[in-house]
mmCIF file of the N, C-alpha and C atoms, coordinates in Angstrom:
data_MODEL
# 
_entry.id   MODEL 
# 
loop_
_atom_site.group_PDB 
_atom_site.id 
_atom_site.type_symbol 
_atom_site.label_atom_id 
_atom_site.label_alt_id 
_atom_site.label_comp_id 
_atom_site.label_asym_id 
_atom_site.label_entity_id 
_atom_site.label_seq_id 
_atom_site.pdbx_PDB_ins_code 
_atom_site.Cartn_x 
_atom_site.Cartn_y 
_atom_site.Cartn_z 
_atom_site.occupancy 
_atom_site.B_iso_or_equiv 
_atom_site.pdbx_formal_charge 
_atom_site.auth_seq_id 
_atom_site.auth_comp_id 
_atom_site.auth_asym_id 
_atom_site.auth_atom_id 
_atom_site.pdbx_PDB_model_num 
ATOM 1   N N  . MET A 1 1  ? 0.986  -1.289  -0.065 1.00 0.00 ? 1  MET A N  1 
ATOM 2   C CA . MET A 1 1  ? 0.269  0.131   -0.072 1.00 0.00 ? 1  MET A CA 1 
ATOM 3   C C  . MET A 1 1  ? 1.207  1.597   0.049  1.00 0.00 ? 1  MET A C  1 
ATOM 4   N N  . LEU A 1 2  ? 1.828  0.956   1.118  1.00 0.00 ? 2  LEU A N  1 
ATOM 5   C CA . LEU A 1 2  ? 2.600  2.312   0.672  1.00 0.00 ? 2  LEU A CA 1 
ATOM 6   C C  . LEU A 1 2  ? 3.667  2.871   -0.426 1.00 0.00 ? 2  LEU A C  1 
ATOM 7   N N  . THR A 1 3  ? 3.834  1.534   -1.300 1.00 0.00 ? 3  THR A N  1 
ATOM 8   C CA . THR A 1 3  ? 4.956  2.126   -2.389 1.00 0.00 ? 3  THR A CA 1 
ATOM 9   C C  . THR A 1 3  ? 3.320  2.855   -3.445 1.00 0.00 ? 3  THR A C  1 
ATOM 10  N N  . GLY A 1 4  ? 2.591  1.875   -3.270 1.00 0.00 ? 4  GLY A N  1 
ATOM 11  C CA . GLY A 1 4  ? 1.122  2.209   -4.082 1.00 0.00 ? 4  GLY A CA 1 
ATOM 12  C C  . GLY A 1 4  ? 1.216  3.596   -3.749 1.00 0.00 ? 4  GLY A C  1 
ATOM 13  N N  . GLN A 1 5  ? 1.416  3.757   -3.092 1.00 0.00 ? 5  GLN A N  1 
ATOM 14  C CA . GLN A 1 5  ? 1.390  5.418   -2.934 1.00 0.00 ? 5  GLN A CA 1 
ATOM 15  C C  . GLN A 1 5  ? 2.230  6.383   -3.171 1.00 0.00 ? 5  GLN A C  1 
ATOM 16  N N  . GLY A 1 6  ? 3.171  5.330   -3.332 1.00 0.00 ? 6  GLY A N  1 
ATOM 17  C CA . GLY A 1 6  ? 4.430  7.004   -3.696 1.00 0.00 ? 6  GLY A CA 1 
ATOM 18  C C  . GLY A 1 6  ? 4.927  7.006   -2.239 1.00 0.00 ? 6  GLY A C  1 
ATOM 19  N N  . LYS A 1 7  ? 4.411  6.779   -1.535 1.00 0.00 ? 7  LYS A N  1 
ATOM 20  C CA . LYS A 1 7  ? 5.528  6.883   0.114  1.00 0.00 ? 7  LYS A CA 1 
ATOM 21  C C  . LYS A 1 7  ? 6.597  6.714   0.588  1.00 0.00 ? 7  LYS A C  1 
ATOM 22  N N  . ILE A 1 8  ? 6.954  5.467   -0.183 1.00 0.00 ? 8  ILE A N  1 
ATOM 23  C CA . ILE A 1 8  ? 7.971  4.724   0.221  1.00 0.00 ? 8  ILE A CA 1 
ATOM 24  C C  . ILE A 1 8  ? 8.492  3.816   -1.096 1.00 0.00 ? 8  ILE A C  1 
ATOM 25  N N  . LYS A 1 9  ? 10.298 3.934   -1.267 1.00 0.00 ? 9  LYS A N  1 
ATOM 26  C CA . LYS A 1 9  ? 9.780  3.385   -2.622 1.00 0.00 ? 9  LYS A CA 1 
ATOM 27  C C  . LYS A 1 9  ? 10.108 1.357   -3.045 1.00 0.00 ? 9  LYS A C  1 
ATOM 28  N N  . ARG A 1 10 ? 10.526 0.920   -1.533 1.00 0.00 ? 10 ARG A N  1 
ATOM 29  C CA . ARG A 1 10 ? 10.681 -0.438  -1.985 1.00 0.00 ? 10 ARG A CA 1 
ATOM 30  C C  . ARG A 1 10 ? 10.518 -0.917  -0.109 1.00 0.00 ? 10 ARG A C  1 
ATOM 31  N N  . ALA A 1 11 ? 10.060 -2.288  -0.446 1.00 0.00 ? 11 ALA A N  1 
ATOM 32  C CA . ALA A 1 11 ? 9.201  -2.681  1.496  1.00 0.00 ? 11 ALA A CA 1 
ATOM 33  C C  . ALA A 1 11 ? 10.022 -3.844  1.179  1.00 0.00 ? 11 ALA A C  1 
ATOM 34  N N  . GLU A 1 12 ? 10.704 -5.033  2.113  1.00 0.00 ? 12 GLU A N  1 
ATOM 35  C CA . GLU A 1 12 ? 11.193 -6.175  1.883  1.00 0.00 ? 12 GLU A CA 1 
ATOM 36  C C  . GLU A 1 12 ? 10.264 -7.021  3.911  1.00 0.00 ? 12 GLU A C  1 
ATOM 37  N N  . PHE A 1 13 ? 10.198 -7.323  3.543  1.00 0.00 ? 13 PHE A N  1 
ATOM 38  C CA . PHE A 1 13 ? 9.556  -8.241  5.128  1.00 0.00 ? 13 PHE A CA 1 
ATOM 39  C C  . PHE A 1 13 ? 10.161 -9.690  5.080  1.00 0.00 ? 13 PHE A C  1 
ATOM 40  N N  . ARG A 1 14 ? 11.064 -9.888  6.456  1.00 0.00 ? 14 ARG A N  1 
ATOM 41  C CA . ARG A 1 14 ? 11.453 -11.111 6.514  1.00 0.00 ? 14 ARG A CA 1 
ATOM 42  C C  . ARG A 1 14 ? 11.508 -11.944 7.588  1.00 0.00 ? 14 ARG A C  1 
ATOM 43  N N  . THR A 1 15 ? 11.962 -12.790 7.615  1.00 0.00 ? 15 THR A N  1 
ATOM 44  C CA . THR A 1 15 ? 11.606 -13.987 8.649  1.00 0.00 ? 15 THR A CA 1 
ATOM 45  C C  . THR A 1 15 ? 12.122 -15.092 9.216  1.00 0.00 ? 15 THR A C  1 
ATOM 46  N N  . LEU A 1 16 ? 12.563 -15.747 10.053 1.00 0.00 ? 16 LEU A N  1 
ATOM 47  C CA . LEU A 1 16 ? 13.554 -16.539 10.419 1.00 0.00 ? 16 LEU A CA 1 
ATOM 48  C C  . LEU A 1 16 ? 12.864 -17.890 10.000 1.00 0.00 ? 16 LEU A C  1 
ATOM 49  N N  . MET A 1 17 ? 13.935 -18.573 10.527 1.00 0.00 ? 17 MET A N  1 
ATOM 50  C CA . MET A 1 17 ? 13.328 -20.212 9.439  1.00 0.00 ? 17 MET A CA 1 
ATOM 51  C C  . MET A 1 17 ? 12.613 -20.894 10.617 1.00 0.00 ? 17 MET A C  1 
ATOM 52  N N  . SER A 1 18 ? 11.705 -21.126 10.079 1.00 0.00 ? 18 SER A N  1 
ATOM 53  C CA . SER A 1 18 ? 10.460 -21.912 11.455 1.00 0.00 ? 18 SER A CA 1 
ATOM 54  C C  . SER A 1 18 ? 11.412 -23.019 12.054 1.00 0.00 ? 18 SER A C  1 
ATOM 55  N N  . GLY A 1 19 ? 10.919 -23.065 13.308 1.00 0.00 ? 19 GLY A N  1 
ATOM 56  C CA . GLY A 1 19 ? 12.075 -24.440 14.167 1.00 0.00 ? 19 GLY A CA 1 
ATOM 57  C C  . GLY A 1 19 ? 13.387 -23.837 14.512 1.00 0.00 ? 19 GLY A C  1 
ATOM 58  N N  . HIS A 1 20 ? 13.270 -22.955 14.204 1.00 0.00 ? 20 HIS A N  1 
ATOM 59  C CA . HIS A 1 20 ? 15.754 -22.620 14.399 1.00 0.00 ? 20 HIS A CA 1 
ATOM 60  C C  . HIS A 1 20 ? 15.393 -21.986 15.057 1.00 0.00 ? 20 HIS A C  1 
ATOM 61  N N  . THR A 1 21 ? 14.493 -20.035 15.230 1.00 0.00 ? 21 THR A N  1 
ATOM 62  C CA . THR A 1 21 ? 14.753 -19.219 15.181 1.00 0.00 ? 21 THR A CA 1 
ATOM 63  C C  . THR A 1 21 ? 14.983 -19.643 17.566 1.00 0.00 ? 21 THR A C  1 
ATOM 64  N N  . HIS A 1 22 ? 15.081 -20.499 18.640 1.00 0.00 ? 22 HIS A N  1 
ATOM 65  C CA . HIS A 1 22 ? 14.824 -20.672 19.455 1.00 0.00 ? 22 HIS A CA 1 
ATOM 66  C C  . HIS A 1 22 ? 15.340 -21.798 20.372 1.00 0.00 ? 22 HIS A C  1 
ATOM 67  N N  . GLU A 1 23 ? 15.871 -22.420 19.192 1.00 0.00 ? 23 GLU A N  1 
ATOM 68  C CA . GLU A 1 23 ? 16.170 -23.854 20.152 1.00 0.00 ? 23 GLU A CA 1 
ATOM 69  C C  . GLU A 1 23 ? 17.286 -24.219 21.013 1.00 0.00 ? 23 GLU A C  1 
ATOM 70  N N  . ASP A 1 24 ? 18.745 -23.289 20.746 1.00 0.00 ? 24 ASP A N  1 
ATOM 71  C CA . ASP A 1 24 ? 19.388 -23.558 21.469 1.00 0.00 ? 24 ASP A CA 1 
ATOM 72  C C  . ASP A 1 24 ? 19.009 -22.991 23.171 1.00 0.00 ? 24 ASP A C  1 
ATOM 73  N N  . VAL A 1 25 ? 18.232 -21.708 23.196 1.00 0.00 ? 25 VAL A N  1 
ATOM 74  C CA . VAL A 1 25 ? 17.741 -20.925 24.140 1.00 0.00 ? 25 VAL A CA 1 
ATOM 75  C C  . VAL A 1 25 ? 16.918 -21.480 25.084 1.00 0.00 ? 25 VAL A C  1 
ATOM 76  N N  . ASP A 1 26 ? 15.408 -22.159 24.596 1.00 0.00 ? 26 ASP A N  1 
ATOM 77  C CA . ASP A 1 26 ? 14.865 -23.406 24.446 1.00 0.00 ? 26 ASP A CA 1 
ATOM 78  C C  . ASP A 1 26 ? 15.675 -24.503 25.369 1.00 0.00 ? 26 ASP A C  1 
ATOM 79  N N  . SER A 1 27 ? 16.640 -25.331 24.530 1.00 0.00 ? 27 SER A N  1 
ATOM 80  C CA . SER A 1 27 ? 17.265 -25.992 25.487 1.00 0.00 ? 27 SER A CA 1 
ATOM 81  C C  . SER A 1 27 ? 17.525 -25.799 26.525 1.00 0.00 ? 27 SER A C  1 
ATOM 82  N N  . PHE A 1 28 ? 18.507 -24.868 26.451 1.00 0.00 ? 28 PHE A N  1 
ATOM 83  C CA . PHE A 1 28 ? 19.544 -24.112 27.262 1.00 0.00 ? 28 PHE A CA 1 
ATOM 84  C C  . PHE A 1 28 ? 18.548 -23.904 28.783 1.00 0.00 ? 28 PHE A C  1 
ATOM 85  N N  . PHE A 1 29 ? 17.013 -23.076 28.658 1.00 0.00 ? 29 PHE A N  1 
ATOM 86  C CA . PHE A 1 29 ? 16.137 -22.690 29.772 1.00 0.00 ? 29 PHE A CA 1 
ATOM 87  C C  . PHE A 1 29 ? 16.128 -24.149 30.318 1.00 0.00 ? 29 PHE A C  1 
ATOM 88  N N  . ALA A 1 30 ? 15.730 -24.844 29.660 1.00 0.00 ? 30 ALA A N  1 
ATOM 89  C CA . ALA A 1 30 ? 15.332 -26.911 30.036 1.00 0.00 ? 30 ALA A CA 1 
ATOM 90  C C  . ALA A 1 30 ? 15.831 -27.434 31.379 1.00 0.00 ? 30 ALA A C  1 
ATOM 91  N N  . ASN A 1 31 ? 16.884 -27.092 30.193 1.00 0.00 ? 31 ASN A N  1 
ATOM 92  C CA . ASN A 1 31 ? 18.201 -27.422 31.586 1.00 0.00 ? 31 ASN A CA 1 
ATOM 93  C C  . ASN A 1 31 ? 18.634 -27.037 32.290 1.00 0.00 ? 31 ASN A C  1 
ATOM 94  N N  . LEU A 1 32 ? 18.513 -25.825 32.670 1.00 0.00 ? 32 LEU A N  1 
ATOM 95  C CA . LEU A 1 32 ? 18.444 -25.309 33.958 1.00 0.00 ? 32 LEU A CA 1 
ATOM 96  C C  . LEU A 1 32 ? 17.269 -25.539 34.826 1.00 0.00 ? 32 LEU A C  1 
ATOM 97  N N  . SER A 1 33 ? 16.471 -25.452 33.968 1.00 0.00 ? 33 SER A N  1 
ATOM 98  C CA . SER A 1 33 ? 14.819 -25.724 34.542 1.00 0.00 ? 33 SER A CA 1 
ATOM 99  C C  . SER A 1 33 ? 15.568 -27.188 35.195 1.00 0.00 ? 33 SER A C  1 
ATOM 100 N N  . ALA A 1 34 ? 15.483 -28.189 34.741 1.00 0.00 ? 34 ALA A N  1 
ATOM 101 C CA . ALA A 1 34 ? 16.457 -29.266 35.619 1.00 0.00 ? 34 ALA A CA 1 
ATOM 102 C C  . ALA A 1 34 ? 16.890 -29.453 36.390 1.00 0.00 ? 34 ALA A C  1 
ATOM 103 N N  . VAL A 1 35 ? 18.331 -28.839 36.397 1.00 0.00 ? 35 VAL A N  1 
ATOM 104 C CA . VAL A 1 35 ? 19.185 -28.399 37.810 1.00 0.00 ? 35 VAL A CA 1 
ATOM 105 C C  . VAL A 1 35 ? 18.319 -28.069 38.867 1.00 0.00 ? 35 VAL A C  1 
ATOM 106 N N  . ILE A 1 36 ? 17.024 -26.653 38.494 1.00 0.00 ? 36 ILE A N  1 
ATOM 107 C CA . ILE A 1 36 ? 17.101 -26.057 39.510 1.00 0.00 ? 36 ILE A CA 1 
ATOM 108 C C  . ILE A 1 36 ? 15.861 -27.348 40.465 1.00 0.00 ? 36 ILE A C  1 
ATOM 109 N N  . LYS A 1 37 ? 14.628 -28.126 39.426 1.00 0.00 ? 37 LYS A N  1 
ATOM 110 C CA . LYS A 1 37 ? 13.968 -28.810 39.630 1.00 0.00 ? 37 LYS A CA 1 
ATOM 111 C C  . LYS A 1 37 ? 14.536 -30.009 40.659 1.00 0.00 ? 37 LYS A C  1 
ATOM 112 N N  . HIS A 1 38 ? 15.411 -30.592 40.769 1.00 0.00 ? 38 HIS A N  1 
ATOM 113 C CA . HIS A 1 38 ? 15.873 -32.321 40.362 1.00 0.00 ? 38 HIS A CA 1 
ATOM 114 C C  . HIS A 1 38 ? 17.538 -32.006 41.315 1.00 0.00 ? 38 HIS A C  1 
ATOM 115 N N  . GLY A 1 39 ? 17.947 -30.791 41.825 1.00 0.00 ? 39 GLY A N  1 
ATOM 116 C CA . GLY A 1 39 ? 19.411 -30.698 41.572 1.00 0.00 ? 39 GLY A CA 1 
ATOM 117 C C  . GLY A 1 39 ? 19.470 -30.926 43.569 1.00 0.00 ? 39 GLY A C  1 
ATOM 118 N N  . GLY A 1 40 ? 18.526 -31.187 43.509 1.00 0.00 ? 40 GLY A N  1 
ATOM 119 C CA . GLY A 1 40 ? 18.438 -31.568 45.449 1.00 0.00 ? 40 GLY A CA 1 
ATOM 120 C C  . GLY A 1 40 ? 19.085 -29.865 45.943 1.00 0.00 ? 40 GLY A C  1 
ATOM 121 N N  . HIS A 1 41 ? 18.760 -28.918 46.006 1.00 0.00 ? 41 HIS A N  1 
ATOM 122 C CA . HIS A 1 41 ? 19.021 -27.636 46.553 1.00 0.00 ? 41 HIS A CA 1 
ATOM 123 C C  . HIS A 1 41 ? 18.038 -27.252 47.253 1.00 0.00 ? 41 HIS A C  1 
ATOM 124 N N  . ARG A 1 42 ? 18.382 -26.306 47.843 1.00 0.00 ? 42 ARG A N  1 
ATOM 125 C CA . ARG A 1 42 ? 17.697 -25.973 48.859 1.00 0.00 ? 42 ARG A CA 1 
ATOM 126 C C  . ARG A 1 42 ? 17.737 -24.475 48.281 1.00 0.00 ? 42 ARG A C  1 
ATOM 127 N N  . LEU A 1 43 ? 16.478 -23.804 48.212 1.00 0.00 ? 43 LEU A N  1 
ATOM 128 C CA . LEU A 1 43 ? 16.508 -22.247 47.330 1.00 0.00 ? 43 LEU A CA 1 
ATOM 129 C C  . LEU A 1 43 ? 16.043 -21.623 48.161 1.00 0.00 ? 43 LEU A C  1 
ATOM 130 N N  . HIS A 1 44 ? 15.919 -21.025 49.671 1.00 0.00 ? 44 HIS A N  1 
ATOM 131 C CA . HIS A 1 44 ? 15.387 -20.254 50.468 1.00 0.00 ? 44 HIS A CA 1 
ATOM 132 C C  . HIS A 1 44 ? 15.566 -18.664 49.973 1.00 0.00 ? 44 HIS A C  1 
ATOM 133 N N  . THR A 1 45 ? 16.654 -18.133 48.984 1.00 0.00 ? 45 THR A N  1 
ATOM 134 C CA . THR A 1 45 ? 16.499 -17.140 49.629 1.00 0.00 ? 45 THR A CA 1 
ATOM 135 C C  . THR A 1 45 ? 17.733 -16.889 48.096 1.00 0.00 ? 45 THR A C  1 
ATOM 136 N N  . PRO A 1 46 ? 17.325 -15.877 47.325 1.00 0.00 ? 46 PRO A N  1 
ATOM 137 C CA . PRO A 1 46 ? 17.699 -15.025 45.764 1.00 0.00 ? 46 PRO A CA 1 
ATOM 138 C C  . PRO A 1 46 ? 18.991 -15.449 45.793 1.00 0.00 ? 46 PRO A C  1 
ATOM 139 N N  . PHE A 1 47 ? 19.936 -15.693 47.182 1.00 0.00 ? 47 PHE A N  1 
ATOM 140 C CA . PHE A 1 47 ? 21.615 -15.510 46.325 1.00 0.00 ? 47 PHE A CA 1 
ATOM 141 C C  . PHE A 1 47 ? 21.921 -17.325 46.382 1.00 0.00 ? 47 PHE A C  1 
ATOM 142 N N  . ASP A 1 48 ? 20.912 -18.001 46.803 1.00 0.00 ? 48 ASP A N  1 
ATOM 143 C CA . ASP A 1 48 ? 21.118 -19.443 46.723 1.00 0.00 ? 48 ASP A CA 1 
ATOM 144 C C  . ASP A 1 48 ? 20.788 -19.780 45.310 1.00 0.00 ? 48 ASP A C  1 
ATOM 145 N N  . TYR A 1 49 ? 19.870 -19.054 44.819 1.00 0.00 ? 49 TYR A N  1 
ATOM 146 C CA . TYR A 1 49 ? 19.838 -19.050 43.624 1.00 0.00 ? 49 TYR A CA 1 
ATOM 147 C C  . TYR A 1 49 ? 20.923 -18.901 42.582 1.00 0.00 ? 49 TYR A C  1 
ATOM 148 N N  . VAL A 1 50 ? 21.444 -17.658 42.680 1.00 0.00 ? 50 VAL A N  1 
ATOM 149 C CA . VAL A 1 50 ? 22.374 -17.703 41.821 1.00 0.00 ? 50 VAL A CA 1 
ATOM 150 C C  . VAL A 1 50 ? 23.810 -18.459 41.860 1.00 0.00 ? 50 VAL A C  1 
ATOM 151 N N  . SER A 1 51 ? 23.807 -18.602 43.206 1.00 0.00 ? 51 SER A N  1 
ATOM 152 C CA . SER A 1 51 ? 24.654 -19.434 43.312 1.00 0.00 ? 51 SER A CA 1 
ATOM 153 C C  . SER A 1 51 ? 25.145 -20.850 42.908 1.00 0.00 ? 51 SER A C  1 
ATOM 154 N N  . VAL A 1 52 ? 23.091 -21.490 42.598 1.00 0.00 ? 52 VAL A N  1 
ATOM 155 C CA . VAL A 1 52 ? 22.981 -22.510 42.002 1.00 0.00 ? 52 VAL A CA 1 
ATOM 156 C C  . VAL A 1 52 ? 23.519 -22.304 39.949 1.00 0.00 ? 52 VAL A C  1 
ATOM 157 N N  . LEU A 1 53 ? 22.587 -21.276 39.587 1.00 0.00 ? 53 LEU A N  1 
ATOM 158 C CA . LEU A 1 53 ? 23.320 -20.555 38.333 1.00 0.00 ? 53 LEU A CA 1 
ATOM 159 C C  . LEU A 1 53 ? 24.841 -20.238 37.517 1.00 0.00 ? 53 LEU A C  1 
ATOM 160 N N  . ASP A 1 54 ? 25.246 -19.753 38.680 1.00 0.00 ? 54 ASP A N  1 
ATOM 161 C CA . ASP A 1 54 ? 27.069 -19.568 38.340 1.00 0.00 ? 54 ASP A CA 1 
ATOM 162 C C  . ASP A 1 54 ? 27.212 -21.086 38.878 1.00 0.00 ? 54 ASP A C  1 
ATOM 163 N N  . ASP A 1 55 ? 27.249 -21.368 39.560 1.00 0.00 ? 55 ASP A N  1 
ATOM 164 C CA . ASP A 1 55 ? 27.649 -23.735 38.780 1.00 0.00 ? 55 ASP A CA 1 
ATOM 165 C C  . ASP A 1 55 ? 27.299 -23.945 37.994 1.00 0.00 ? 55 ASP A C  1 
ATOM 166 N N  . TYR A 1 56 ? 26.008 -23.702 37.719 1.00 0.00 ? 56 TYR A N  1 
ATOM 167 C CA . TYR A 1 56 ? 25.483 -24.109 36.652 1.00 0.00 ? 56 TYR A CA 1 
ATOM 168 C C  . TYR A 1 56 ? 26.204 -24.181 35.180 1.00 0.00 ? 56 TYR A C  1 
ATOM 169 N N  . LEU A 1 57 ? 26.683 -22.597 35.363 1.00 0.00 ? 57 LEU A N  1 
ATOM 170 C CA . LEU A 1 57 ? 26.742 -22.118 34.347 1.00 0.00 ? 57 LEU A CA 1 
ATOM 171 C C  . LEU A 1 57 ? 28.555 -21.945 33.887 1.00 0.00 ? 57 LEU A C  1 
ATOM 172 N N  . GLN A 1 58 ? 29.436 -22.136 34.862 1.00 0.00 ? 58 GLN A N  1 
ATOM 173 C CA . GLN A 1 58 ? 30.605 -22.809 35.427 1.00 0.00 ? 58 GLN A CA 1 
ATOM 174 C C  . GLN A 1 58 ? 31.177 -23.779 34.975 1.00 0.00 ? 58 GLN A C  1 
ATOM 175 N N  . ARG A 1 59 ? 30.547 -24.987 34.233 1.00 0.00 ? 59 ARG A N  1 
ATOM 176 C CA . ARG A 1 59 ? 30.402 -26.106 33.807 1.00 0.00 ? 59 ARG A CA 1 
ATOM 177 C C  . ARG A 1 59 ? 30.669 -25.931 32.792 1.00 0.00 ? 59 ARG A C  1 
ATOM 178 N N  . ASP A 1 60 ? 31.882 -27.039 32.322 1.00 0.00 ? 60 ASP A N  1 
ATOM 179 C CA . ASP A 1 60 ? 32.269 -27.364 31.036 1.00 0.00 ? 60 ASP A CA 1 
ATOM 180 C C  . ASP A 1 60 ? 31.412 -27.599 29.676 1.00 0.00 ? 60 ASP A C  1 
ATOM 181 N N  . ASP A 1 61 ? 30.436 -28.406 30.082 1.00 0.00 ? 61 ASP A N  1 
ATOM 182 C CA . ASP A 1 61 ? 29.638 -28.767 28.732 1.00 0.00 ? 61 ASP A CA 1 
ATOM 183 C C  . ASP A 1 61 ? 28.774 -27.581 28.679 1.00 0.00 ? 61 ASP A C  1 
ATOM 184 N N  . VAL A 1 62 ? 28.409 -26.830 29.247 1.00 0.00 ? 62 VAL A N  1 
ATOM 185 C CA . VAL A 1 62 ? 27.380 -25.371 29.408 1.00 0.00 ? 62 VAL A CA 1 
ATOM 186 C C  . VAL A 1 62 ? 27.408 -24.318 28.529 1.00 0.00 ? 62 VAL A C  1 
ATOM 187 N N  . ARG A 1 63 ? 27.215 -24.567 27.093 1.00 0.00 ? 63 ARG A N  1 
ATOM 188 C CA . ARG A 1 63 ? 27.446 -23.208 26.315 1.00 0.00 ? 63 ARG A CA 1 
ATOM 189 C C  . ARG A 1 63 ? 28.846 -22.981 26.554 1.00 0.00 ? 63 ARG A C  1 
ATOM 190 N N  . PRO A 1 64 ? 29.607 -24.343 25.658 1.00 0.00 ? 64 PRO A N  1 
ATOM 191 C CA . PRO A 1 64 ? 31.369 -23.900 25.390 1.00 0.00 ? 64 PRO A CA 1 
ATOM 192 C C  . PRO A 1 64 ? 31.765 -22.999 24.505 1.00 0.00 ? 64 PRO A C  1 
ATOM 193 N N  . GLN A 1 65 ? 30.502 -22.600 23.115 1.00 0.00 ? 65 GLN A N  1 
ATOM 194 C CA . GLN A 1 65 ? 31.011 -21.313 22.729 1.00 0.00 ? 65 GLN A CA 1 
ATOM 195 C C  . GLN A 1 65 ? 30.496 -19.745 23.651 1.00 0.00 ? 65 GLN A C  1 
ATOM 196 N N  . GLU A 1 66 ? 30.183 -19.610 24.514 1.00 0.00 ? 66 GLU A N  1 
ATOM 197 C CA . GLU A 1 66 ? 30.112 -18.477 25.733 1.00 0.00 ? 66 GLU A CA 1 
ATOM 198 C C  . GLU A 1 66 ? 31.105 -18.924 26.819 1.00 0.00 ? 66 GLU A C  1 
ATOM 199 N N  . PRO A 1 67 ? 32.210 -18.696 26.682 1.00 0.00 ? 67 PRO A N  1 
ATOM 200 C CA . PRO A 1 67 ? 33.066 -19.144 27.414 1.00 0.00 ? 67 PRO A CA 1 
ATOM 201 C C  . PRO A 1 67 ? 33.309 -18.126 29.456 1.00 0.00 ? 67 PRO A C  1 
ATOM 202 N N  . HIS A 1 68 ? 32.595 -17.367 28.794 1.00 0.00 ? 68 HIS A N  1 
ATOM 203 C CA . HIS A 1 68 ? 32.772 -16.367 30.188 1.00 0.00 ? 68 HIS A CA 1 
ATOM 204 C C  . HIS A 1 68 ? 31.118 -16.181 30.362 1.00 0.00 ? 68 HIS A C  1 
ATOM 205 N N  . TYR A 1 69 ? 30.853 -16.386 32.423 1.00 0.00 ? 69 TYR A N  1 
ATOM 206 C CA . TYR A 1 69 ? 29.741 -16.105 32.481 1.00 0.00 ? 69 TYR A CA 1 
ATOM 207 C C  . TYR A 1 69 ? 30.194 -15.317 34.066 1.00 0.00 ? 69 TYR A C  1 
ATOM 208 N N  . GLU A 1 70 ? 29.149 -13.961 34.613 1.00 0.00 ? 70 GLU A N  1 
ATOM 209 C CA . GLU A 1 70 ? 28.733 -13.840 35.759 1.00 0.00 ? 70 GLU A CA 1 
ATOM 210 C C  . GLU A 1 70 ? 27.061 -13.261 35.977 1.00 0.00 ? 70 GLU A C  1 
ATOM 211 N N  . VAL A 1 71 ? 27.383 -14.181 37.311 1.00 0.00 ? 71 VAL A N  1 
ATOM 212 C CA . VAL A 1 71 ? 25.547 -14.583 37.884 1.00 0.00 ? 71 VAL A CA 1 
ATOM 213 C C  . VAL A 1 71 ? 25.649 -12.622 38.883 1.00 0.00 ? 71 VAL A C  1 
ATOM 214 N N  . VAL A 1 72 ? 24.815 -12.577 37.915 1.00 0.00 ? 72 VAL A N  1 
ATOM 215 C CA . VAL A 1 72 ? 24.334 -10.707 39.301 1.00 0.00 ? 72 VAL A CA 1 
ATOM 216 C C  . VAL A 1 72 ? 23.136 -10.646 39.409 1.00 0.00 ? 72 VAL A C  1 
ATOM 217 N N  . LEU A 1 73 ? 22.657 -10.613 41.118 1.00 0.00 ? 73 LEU A N  1 
ATOM 218 C CA . LEU A 1 73 ? 21.550 -10.289 41.416 1.00 0.00 ? 73 LEU A CA 1 
ATOM 219 C C  . LEU A 1 73 ? 21.205 -9.227  41.561 1.00 0.00 ? 73 LEU A C  1 
ATOM 220 N N  . MET A 1 74 ? 20.155 -8.651  40.294 1.00 0.00 ? 74 MET A N  1 
ATOM 221 C CA . MET A 1 74 ? 19.855 -7.497  40.259 1.00 0.00 ? 74 MET A CA 1 
ATOM 222 C C  . MET A 1 74 ? 18.399 -7.291  41.572 1.00 0.00 ? 74 MET A C  1 
ATOM 223 N N  . ASP A 1 75 ? 18.778 -6.599  42.482 1.00 0.00 ? 75 ASP A N  1 
ATOM 224 C CA . ASP A 1 75 ? 18.073 -7.030  43.147 1.00 0.00 ? 75 ASP A CA 1 
ATOM 225 C C  . ASP A 1 75 ? 17.161 -4.783  43.341 1.00 0.00 ? 75 ASP A C  1 
ATOM 226 N N  . GLN A 1 76 ? 17.713 -3.773  42.731 1.00 0.00 ? 76 GLN A N  1 
ATOM 227 C CA . GLN A 1 76 ? 17.131 -3.095  42.444 1.00 0.00 ? 76 GLN A CA 1 
ATOM 228 C C  . GLN A 1 76 ? 16.702 -2.631  41.501 1.00 0.00 ? 76 GLN A C  1 
ATOM 229 N N  . SER A 1 77 ? 16.086 -1.278  40.719 1.00 0.00 ? 77 SER A N  1 
ATOM 230 C CA . SER A 1 77 ? 16.088 -1.221  39.642 1.00 0.00 ? 77 SER A CA 1 
ATOM 231 C C  . SER A 1 77 ? 15.503 0.607   39.728 1.00 0.00 ? 77 SER A C  1 
ATOM 232 N N  . ARG A 1 78 ? 15.690 1.693   38.631 1.00 0.00 ? 78 ARG A N  1 
ATOM 233 C CA . ARG A 1 78 ? 15.594 2.765   38.540 1.00 0.00 ? 78 ARG A CA 1 
ATOM 234 C C  . ARG A 1 78 ? 14.468 2.694   38.605 1.00 0.00 ? 78 ARG A C  1 
ATOM 235 N N  . THR A 1 79 ? 13.432 3.959   38.391 1.00 0.00 ? 79 THR A N  1 
ATOM 236 C CA . THR A 1 79 ? 12.428 4.279   38.704 1.00 0.00 ? 79 THR A CA 1 
ATOM 237 C C  . THR A 1 79 ? 11.777 5.608   37.223 1.00 0.00 ? 79 THR A C  1 
ATOM 238 N N  . SER A 1 80 ? 13.249 6.326   37.605 1.00 0.00 ? 80 SER A N  1 
ATOM 239 C CA . SER A 1 80 ? 13.012 7.263   36.296 1.00 0.00 ? 80 SER A CA 1 
ATOM 240 C C  . SER A 1 80 ? 14.510 7.101   35.152 1.00 0.00 ? 80 SER A C  1 
ATOM 241 N N  . ILE A 1 81 ? 13.575 7.425   34.030 1.00 0.00 ? 81 ILE A N  1 
ATOM 242 C CA . ILE A 1 81 ? 15.140 6.940   33.377 1.00 0.00 ? 81 ILE A CA 1 
ATOM 243 C C  . ILE A 1 81 ? 15.549 9.026   32.597 1.00 0.00 ? 81 ILE A C  1 
ATOM 244 N N  . TRP A 1 82 ? 17.166 9.258   32.659 1.00 0.00 ? 82 TRP A N  1 
ATOM 245 C CA . TRP A 1 82 ? 17.209 10.678  32.203 1.00 0.00 ? 82 TRP A CA 1 
ATOM 246 C C  . TRP A 1 82 ? 17.572 10.223  30.600 1.00 0.00 ? 82 TRP A C  1 
ATOM 247 N N  . PHE A 1 83 ? 17.392 11.411  29.817 1.00 0.00 ? 83 PHE A N  1 
ATOM 248 C CA . PHE A 1 83 ? 17.965 11.016  28.548 1.00 0.00 ? 83 PHE A CA 1 
ATOM 249 C C  . PHE A 1 83 ? 18.259 12.249  28.050 1.00 0.00 ? 83 PHE A C  1 
ATOM 250 N N  . CYS A 1 84 ? 19.742 12.666  27.644 1.00 0.00 ? 84 CYS A N  1 
ATOM 251 C CA . CYS A 1 84 ? 20.818 13.593  27.885 1.00 0.00 ? 84 CYS A CA 1 
ATOM 252 C C  . CYS A 1 84 ? 20.738 14.204  26.590 1.00 0.00 ? 84 CYS A C  1 
# 
């Protein structure tokens, strides 16, 4: 419609291949969920979760193509955003 009205010269529509867009992320979170659920951990505080996540991410078989991880507890956020 926009090209027909002369408002734009050209438009393209692209999509990712079906079935290949989130496989690695989905499997990562499925494995992480299993570690949390069946790992026998007592997760009573947010710091307990940080510890389990950090231990999991430091394993050599977890996402070896991304060698550095840092697990940080984010317990505060800003309510206002300043633009300069």
